C-alpha positions as CSV (number, residue, x, y, z in Angstrom):
1,M,89.8,89.8,98.2
2,I,93.0,89.5,96.7
3,S,95.7,88.1,99.3
4,G,94.7,90.3,102.0
5,L,93.7,93.3,99.7
6,P,89.9,94.0,99.6
7,D,87.6,94.1,96.5
8,T,86.6,97.7,96.3
9,I,88.7,100.5,97.5
10,L,87.5,104.3,97.8
11,I,89.3,107.4,96.9
12,A,88.4,109.9,99.1
13,T,87.8,112.8,96.7
14,G,84.1,114.4,95.0
15,N,86.5,116.4,92.3
16,R,85.8,114.5,89.4
17,G,89.3,115.5,87.7
18,K,91.1,114.3,90.7
19,L,89.2,111.1,90.8
20,R,89.8,110.5,87.1
21,E,93.5,111.3,87.5
22,L,93.8,108.8,90.5
23,S,91.7,106.1,89.3
24,A,94.1,106.1,86.5
25,M,97.1,106.3,88.2
26,L,96.4,103.2,90.6
27,E,94.4,101.0,87.8
28,K,97.7,98.8,88.1
29,I,96.0,97.5,91.1
30,P,93.0,94.8,90.7
31,V,90.5,96.2,92.8
32,K,87.3,98.2,91.7
33,W,88.3,102.1,93.0
34,V,85.3,103.8,93.8
35,G,84.6,108.0,94.3
36,L,82.8,109.7,97.3
37,D,80.0,110.4,94.7
38,G,78.7,107.1,95.7
39,F,78.5,107.9,99.1
40,P,75.9,110.7,99.5
41,A,75.4,110.3,102.7
42,A,79.2,110.7,103.9
43,V,80.3,114.1,105.9
44,E,82.7,115.7,104.8
45,V,86.2,115.4,106.8
46,E,87.7,119.3,107.7
47,E,91.3,119.7,106.5
48,T,92.2,121.0,109.9
49,G,95.9,119.8,109.6
50,G,98.8,122.0,109.0
51,T,100.5,119.8,107.1
52,F,99.8,117.8,103.4
53,E,100.5,114.6,105.6
54,E,98.2,115.7,108.4
55,N,95.3,116.2,105.9
56,A,96.0,113.4,104.0
57,R,95.6,111.1,107.2
58,L,92.2,112.6,108.5
59,K,90.8,112.2,105.1
60,A,91.8,108.4,104.7
61,S,90.6,107.9,108.1
62,G,87.3,109.7,108.4
63,Y,86.1,108.7,105.2
64,A,87.2,104.9,105.8
65,R,85.4,105.1,109.2
66,Q,82.2,106.4,107.5
67,T,82.4,103.5,104.4
68,G,83.8,100.7,106.0
69,L,86.2,100.7,103.0
70,W,89.8,100.6,102.8
71,T,91.0,104.7,101.5
72,V,93.0,106.6,99.9
73,A,93.1,110.2,100.3
74,D,95.6,112.9,99.3
75,D,96.1,116.4,100.0
76,S,97.9,118.6,98.1
77,G,98.7,121.7,97.0
78,L,101.3,124.6,95.1
79,E,104.0,126.3,96.9
80,I,105.2,129.4,95.4
81,D,108.8,130.7,96.3
82,A,107.8,134.6,96.0
83,L,105.1,134.0,98.3
84,G,106.8,132.7,100.7
85,G,105.3,129.0,100.0
86,A,101.6,130.3,99.8
87,P,99.2,128.9,99.6
88,G,100.4,125.6,100.8
89,V,98.0,123.7,102.6
90,L,95.4,126.0,101.6
91,S,95.6,125.8,98.2
92,A,92.2,124.5,97.4
93,R,90.6,127.1,99.8
94,Y,92.6,130.1,98.9
95,A,90.2,133.1,98.4
96,G,87.2,131.4,99.4
97,S,86.7,127.4,98.9
98,G,84.0,128.8,96.9
99,T,86.0,130.7,94.6
100,P,86.2,129.4,90.9
101,F,90.1,128.4,90.0
102,P,90.3,130.8,87.3
103,E,90.0,133.4,90.0
104,K,92.3,132.0,92.0
105,I,94.8,131.6,89.5
106,R,94.1,135.5,88.0
107,R,94.8,136.7,92.4
108,I,97.9,134.1,92.5
109,L,99.2,136.0,89.2
110,G,98.6,139.1,90.4
111,E,100.3,138.4,93.9
112,V,103.5,137.0,92.3
113,D,103.5,140.1,89.7
114,G,103.1,142.4,92.8
115,S,105.7,140.9,95.0
116,G,108.8,142.5,93.0
117,L,110.3,139.1,92.8
118,A,111.7,138.1,89.5
119,I,111.4,134.3,90.8
120,R,108.8,132.3,89.6
121,K,109.6,128.9,91.4
122,A,107.1,127.0,92.7
123,R,106.5,123.3,93.3
124,F,103.3,121.0,93.7
125,V,103.5,118.7,96.8
126,C,101.4,115.7,97.3
127,A,100.8,113.7,100.4
128,M,98.7,110.1,100.3
129,A,97.6,108.0,102.7
130,V,96.1,104.5,102.9
131,A,93.6,103.5,105.6
132,D,92.3,100.1,106.4
133,A,88.5,100.1,107.0
134,S,88.6,100.7,110.6
135,G,90.2,103.9,110.0
136,K,93.8,103.2,110.8
137,V,96.4,104.8,108.7
138,R,98.5,101.9,107.0
139,F,100.7,103.7,104.8
140,I,101.9,107.1,103.9
141,A,103.5,108.2,100.7
142,E,104.4,111.7,99.3
143,G,106.0,113.2,96.3
144,E,106.7,116.7,94.7
145,C,107.7,118.3,91.3
146,R,109.1,121.4,90.7
147,G,108.9,123.8,88.1
148,D,107.9,127.2,87.1
149,L,104.7,129.7,87.3
150,A,103.6,130.3,83.8
151,R,102.8,134.3,83.0
152,E,99.4,133.5,82.4
153,P,96.7,130.0,82.1
154,R,97.7,127.9,79.2
155,G,96.0,124.6,78.2
156,A,92.7,123.1,79.2
157,G,93.9,120.1,80.4
158,G,94.2,118.9,84.2
159,F,92.3,121.0,86.7
160,G,93.2,123.3,89.7
161,Y,96.3,125.4,89.1
162,D,97.2,122.7,86.3
163,P,97.3,125.9,83.6
164,I,100.0,128.2,85.4
165,F,102.6,125.3,86.3
166,V,105.5,124.7,83.9
167,P,107.2,121.3,85.0
168,E,110.9,121.5,85.2
169,G,112.2,119.8,81.8
170,H,109.2,121.2,79.9
171,E,107.7,124.4,78.1
172,A,104.3,123.3,78.7
173,T,102.4,123.3,81.2
174,F,100.5,120.8,83.2
175,G,97.4,122.1,81.4
176,E,99.1,121.4,78.1
177,L,100.7,118.4,78.6
178,P,99.1,115.0,77.8
179,D,97.8,113.0,80.6
180,E,100.2,110.2,80.2
181,V,103.1,112.6,80.2
182,K,101.8,114.6,83.5
183,R,101.1,111.3,85.0
184,A,104.6,110.3,84.8
185,I,106.2,113.3,86.6
186,S,103.5,115.0,88.6
187,H,103.6,115.2,92.5
188,R,100.3,113.0,92.6
189,G,101.9,110.3,90.0
190,R,105.0,110.2,92.4
191,A,103.2,109.6,95.7
192,A,100.9,107.2,93.9
193,D,103.5,105.2,92.5
194,K,105.1,104.5,95.9
195,I,101.0,103.7,97.0
196,I,101.1,100.9,94.7
197,R,104.5,99.3,95.4
198,Y,102.7,99.0,98.8
199,L,99.6,97.7,97.7
200,R,101.1,95.3,95.3
201,G,102.4,93.9,98.6
202,F,99.3,92.0,99.5
203,T,98.4,90.9,95.7
204,G,101.4,89.0,95.1
205,I,102.5,91.3,91.8
206,P,106.1,91.6,91.9
207,T,106.9,95.5,92.5
């Protein structure tokens, strides 16, 4: 344990892309970061909240209680102006949780094109929670990244809706941008920076 911080912290996701991304973002904190793949008996925590923050809290608390580890969990999604903020908290489950993301993307682009609206503004939103081993939520952070929807998917990087999101100030999608650029400007990266500052308070590392 490092000045009150446990040696191991769980990143509560089974999504390999998200685990890889969050591990890279949080590596400045000198602990061992593990994912849910190391806990096959863990029962999936249902995302029944009506907001990103509520779902992040549910997941951080639920998985912490199951594993006995401090846990970082996030809930994030894409909000599209032309669709009234949809898919929002339903981003991962849009068109069915088992529907592949290329199909989700195709359907979303079709809905935007069919809306009759010229606007293509959108934003990625992330809420990230830290819970201690008892399941008590200790800290919440939020981040967002504004941009526009591409006309078609571009790039093989990232995951989820990354190939159709063009962040402000860039011409490339999240699927095309280098990982280090995406980490610096993304909704998840901005929330993770706040988590890092919080956790550094336990280590004595200057913030």
